[in-house]
Structures are given as C-alpha cells and as structure tokens.
N, C-alpha and C positions, 0 to 999 in steps of 0.2 A: 592803669589797672582797669578802669571802667570800660575802656575800649576793648581790652583783651577779653573781659567777661562777656561783653556783647558779642564778640566774634565767636567765643566758645559756645554761647547759647545758640547762635545761628547755626553752627556746625551740628550741634546736638539735635536741633529741630529738623535740620536737613536729613540727618541719619534716620530719625524716627519716621519722617515722611517716606524715605526710600524703603524702609522696612515695611511700612504699611502698604505701599504700592506693590511690593513683592507678594505680600500675603493676600492682597486683593486680587492679584492676577498671577496665580501660581504657574510655574513652567509646565508646558505641555508634557504629558507622560512620554517617556522614551521607549521606542520600540525595541524588540529583541536585538542583541548584538550579534552580528554575523561575520564569519571569516570564511572566505572561499578557499578550500583546501586544494582542489585541482579539478580538471575536467579530463575525461578519458574517452576515446573512441577508437574504432577500428574500421577501416574503409569498407563500405558496402555491407555492413553488418547492423542488425537490429538487436536491441537490448531488451530483455524481458525479465520480470520478477526479481528485481534487485532486493537484497536483504543484507542487513548488517550483522556482523558477528556480535556476540554478547559483550566483548571487550570494546567494540566500536572501532577497532583498528583495521578491520577487513570488510570488504564488500563482495558478496557473491551474486552472480546473475547468470542467466542463460543468454548466449550469444548465437545469433543465427544469420547465416548468409542470406541476403535479401534478393529474392527473385520477384520482379513485378508480376502482378496478377490482376485479372479482371480488367476494369476500365484503365487502370494504370498501365497494364501491358499494351492495351490497344493504343493508348496515347503515345507510347514510347516504342514504336515499332523497331524490332531487332534486338532490343536490350534483353528482354526475357529469353528470346531464342538463344542468344549468345551465352547467357548464364546457364540455361538448361543444358546446353551442349556440353558444358564442363562436367555435369553430373555423370555423363557417360564414362568418364575416366576416374571419377571419384564419387562412388555411390552415396556417401554420407556427407557430401560437401555442404549441403544446406540443412543438415540436421542440427538441432540445438546442442550447443556444447556448454557445460557448466564451467565457469571460471571463478577463481578467487583472486581478488585484487587487493594487494597491500596498500593501505592508504598513505603510509609514510613515505615509501619509495616507489610505489606504483608497479611493483613486481606482480606478474600474472602467472597463476598456476592453473593448469587444466585438470578437471576432475573426471568427466565422463560425458556421454551423450545423455541429455535429460532436461527436466524442468523442475521448477519449484525448489531450489536449494534452501536448506535451513541448517543452522549450526546448533550443536548440542550446547548445554549450559556452560561447559568449560571450553568450547570451541575446538575440542580435539576430534570430534566426529562431525560428519556432514551427512544428512539424509536428503534424498531427492527422488523424484519420479523418473525412472530410467526409460528413455525412448527405445522401446523394444525393437521395432522394425524401422528401416530407413524410410523417411518421409520427404526426402529432398525433392523439391518441385511440386509438392502436394500441399493442399490447404490443411490447416490444423483443425480437424474435425473429430468427433467422437470415434469415427471409424479408423482414423489414422493413429489415434491414441490407444486403440483396443489392445488389451493385454499388458499395458505398461505396469510394472511392479514398483515397489519401493526398495531402494538400495541404501545402504549405509557405507560411507567411505571413512576408513580410519586414517586420519591424516599422519599419524606417526608411522604406522606400518605400511601405509599406502595400499592397503587391501580393501577390496570392495566385496560386500556381502548382500545378497538379496534376502530381505527379512519378511516381505509380504508380497503375495501375488493375488490377482483378482480371480474369483470364480467365473465372473463375467464382467464385461465392461473394462474399466481401467482404474488405476489408483493415482492419486494426486495430492499435492499440498501437505506434505508431512510437517509436523511441528513437535518439538520436544516439550512435553508437559513438565518434566523434571529431569534429574540426572539419569534416570533409568527407564523412563516411559516415553514412547514415541506415539503420537496420534497421527492418523492419516485419513484421507477421505476416499470414499467410493465414488467413482464417476460413471456417467452414462449420458446418453442423448437426452437433453432437457429442452432444447429449443430448436426443433427441426433436426438438422444434422449436427448442430453444435453441442459440445459437451459441457457438463457442469457437475457439481458435487451433489450427491443425493443421499449420502450416509457417511458415518465416521466410525472408525475402529481404533484400538490402541494395541501397541506391541510392547511387552515387557522385555527389556534387553537382558535382564538377569535370568529370568525363567524361560524366556523365548515363548511365552504364552501370548496368544492373540485373543482379544475379546471386543465386544461391541461397545461403542460410545453412543451412537445414534443409529438405530436400524432404519433402512430405507422404508418410506411410507408413501402411500398415494392417497390423494383426496380429489374427488371428482375426476378420477382417471389420470391425474397429473402428479408427478413426483414432488415431494417436499424438497426444497432447495436449502443448501447450507452456505453461509458466508465464510469469510476468512477467519482462521484461528488467530485470536489476539491474546497476548499474555496480560495478566493482571495479578494483583496481590492475592486474588482468590483462585488462581490457576487460569488455564486457557478458557476463553469464552468464544462464542461464535453465534452469528445470527441464524435464525431458522425462519424460512419462508414457507408457510403452509397454505396451499391453494384453497380459495373459497368459491371458485367456480371453474368451469371447464374451458374458459377462454373462447375467443372467436375462431382461432385456427387449430385448437386442440393441442397446442404445444406449451403456451404460457398462459397462466390465468390472468384475468383482468384485475383481480384483487387477491391479496394475500393477508393472512394473519401473521404478524411479525413479532418475534421475541428474541431476546438476548439470553443465552444460556451458558452455564458451565457444566461440569460433569454431573452434578447432582440435582440442579434445580434451575428454574427460570429466574434469571437475574433481573430482567426488566421486560415489560410488554409494551410494544409500540402501537398496538391496535391493528386496524386494517388499512391497507394502502395498496396502490399499484406497485409493481416491481421498480425499485429505485437503487441508486448507488448510496447505500447506507454505510458500508464498511469504512469509507473515508470520512464519514461524518459522525461516527460514534467512538467515544473513548471512555476508559474507566480510570478515574483519578486514583492515586495511591490510597485515598480514604475509602475507596469503594463506590463513590458517587459516579453516576452515569452522566456523561456530557454528550449532548446531541444537538446538531444543527438541523432544524426543521425548515428546509428551504426549497423543497421540490413539490410545488403545488400545481393543482389543475387550473386554478384561477389566478390571473395576474394580479388581481386586487388583494390576494392573501399575502400577509407580511411574513418575513423570515424571522425566526427567533432562535437564539442559542439557549438551550435549556440545561439546567443542572438538576438531576434527580437524586434524592437521598431516600433510600429505602422505599423506592417506588413512588415517592411524592415529589412535587416540584419544589426545589429549594430556592431556585432563582430562574428568572426569565429575562433575557436581554434582547432588545430589538436589534436585528442585524440588517442594516440598510444598504450595505455595499453591493454594487453590481458584481456578479461573479459567475463563472461557468463551473469552476472546479474548486473544491474545498477539501483539504487534507489535514485533519486533526492530528496533533502529536499524541503519542500513547498516554501521556499524563494529562492531556486536555489543556495544557497551558498555552500552546501555540497552534496556529493553523497556517498552512501555505495556501494562498488564494491566488487564482489566476483568472483573467478575463481576456477575451479575444481583442479588446480595444485598449487595453492598458497593460503596464508592466506588472509581473507577478510580485507579490510582497508577502512578508511574514507578519502575522498578526498576533499580538498579545491578547488572549481571549478574556483577560480580566480588565485591562485598561483600554483595549481596542487600539492601542498604539501600533503603528505600522513601520516596517523596515523594508525598503525595496530590495529585490534580488537582481544581481547582475547576471542575466541569462540571455541566450540567443533569442531573437524575436520570432520564435516559432512555438507551436502548441506544446504544452506539457503533456506527455503521454502517461508518465507514471511519476509518483513521488512517494518515497518511503522514509520513515524515521527509524533511528536506532531505538532500542528498547528503553533507554534512559532519556530519550527526547533531546539528546545533546548533539546529534548529527542528523543531517538531512541529505538525501540523494534525489536528484531530479533527472529524469530521462526525457530528452527532446530529440528532434531531428536537427541536423546541421542546417544552417540557413541556405546553403546551396542544395536544393532538393534533388538535383541530378546525381548527387553522390550516394543517395540511398543509405545514409550513414546516421546512426543514432549516437548521441553523446550523453554521457552521464556526468553531472556536476555534483560535487560533494561539498557541503558546508558544515562548519562547526557553529553551534548555536549556544549563546550564553545569556 
C-alpha cells in the first residue's frame, strides 16, 4: 500500500507540474482559418474591380482583353500589333466586360460592357458604370471614360436600364446604400489625363429622383477627391480628400485634409497628409469604431501603428512592426491581408497578430477584396508565366 501511495503521489505531482508548465507557456495564438475555394482565369485577360454579392455566393468583376502598352509593348515586339489587328474585325474586343461568377460551380454569366459592378442588397439587381464608347486599344483615361452613365441590370428579367447620365465628365463606382437607394460618383480629370471621383449623388429607385450627396468642390484650384464607398452599420461611408495647396504640377496637391464621412456628418478626421492609399487601411467595426493602420510615413524612422478610435478618440494603439507593401483590412477590422515583395502573403488577426500564410502564385497582388461579412476574400494576381498576360482571381473562405 505504501508503494502504491508513493506512486500515486508522484503521478499527482507530475500532473501539477505539467499543468503549471502549460500555464507558464501558453500556446501561441492561432491565425485565421483559411479554405481555398478555387482559382479562375481566362487567357490574355485582366481582371478589375472584383466585388462579392451580399450572399457571398457570387463574385462580379470587369474582364478586359490585354493589349501591351508603353514600355511593355516596346519590349515585346509584335505582340501588341497582332492583338490590335484583331480589333479591326471586333471593335469592342478589348472593352471591359462585366461578368458574374458563381463560386460553388464557377458558372460565368456576362452582363454588359462596363466597370465597377455592385450588387443590390438582395442580389437581384446589379448596378455598373456602362462603357459608352469603344475603347479597345486605348488607355483608360478621363477622356476615354467621358459620357459613361450608370446602368442597372435586373437579373430576373435580364433587362438593362440607364438610371443616371453625366452632364459632363463621367459616372463611376455605384453602390447600393439600402434596398431602394443607389449612390454613385461624378468623375473627371484629377491627375493630368487620369480620371477620379470628384463628387457623389444618389438615385431613388422608387421615385426615380436624383439628388446630391457631395457636390464637387475645389480648393486652391484643385478638385476635392472621394474615396471608395464602404458599407457600415451607419450606412455608406467614404473618404474625402480636400486639397490644402496647389501642388507642384497643378494636378495633385502636396497635402490634403482627410476625413471619413457618411451621408450626414464627418465620422472621423485624419488631419493633414499627402495622398495615400487609405481605402485599404480603414475599416469600421460593427460597434462603429474606426480602425486605421497608420503606416505610410515620410520618414523611415517613424513607426507603424494600428489604431482603434471610439467617438473620435484613441481607444487602443498597437505597434505594427511587420514589413509590408500592401495591407487590406477586412470590413469588420478583424483581419488584414498583408503582402510583401520578399515574403509570402499572409492573413493577420488584428487582435492577436497571429498569422496564416496564403497559398498563392509568387507574383504581385494587384487587388484584394473582402465580402461584406468578412468571411470571404478574393485576390487578383498575374499568372507566374508573365508572357500569358493573364490575371487569376483566387477565392478563400475565412473562419
């Protein structure tokens, strides 16, 4: 009996020591769980502006036949000429075509020529900027977008209806604010010959009335610029870039006053800064808190921080020391896709900073978009064989 008691005591002590060691050295936090659903591509085509349906079961985007331009055309003699020759028999060969891709069985449906597809809240309608005139073989500039209206495609009846046309310039980037209201942007030349958003309006599908959301303005002779429409619990929000000087070249300011707005008020002010990629670095949590990665500094000695603002005040600030070129926050702010030229892209849990690598081609990430509920992610890259001029979109489920 004494020997058995001694053995039992030893086992108990061992169990306690094991438990203490586990408590002293807790397991590393687990990164987001990822499942790759599929990859899709079409030879010699580029993919632009992917967007998920509200159900998360479909992905829409613009697909455009690739014709080498500029230095690319010079380095690949004969390729551009051969593809341009095909336009003589097909005037709209290289115009953007909006496609809807079913994620479950990868069936593809064609909608129309155009840009910026977006789904209505019930996914029964699609709004888009219709490409009015053929642009095959031409650069996508403000001039080639001139006159583009907004159309709505009824997916049940397969009817297309123009709901807004520009008095001047072009229209772009429609977004459904609710079941009956469509917002869209007014476009014009903002950086030399390149186009951008300079104002916003809304269209009521029930009354067919059109009214202003943000009237075009100029400061120091330069237009105020608008960022991407982003859904939140408080309705659509968007960044506003107000010029604070006339710039060196008269096209873009050196400094802007930047704010995040919804229909009625300024949601958050970011102060003054040079023009940066903020759209992918700002998110609004379901609580209404603004999450923002401040990582684009003029001085290399400045550190990167992930901020969380509550009612305009800093609720938390976390040092973000990972090297990166691109950062794409999920709509709820819980995750971020991060990519660097020298390492594999990964998904980050913004609370624990735990990482999960993504299995992707070893090429630059051109675009990354999230579904509205942050449960799906689509990534657009070029195929590893650059001579194919082919983009591939990969879709992941995030848990």
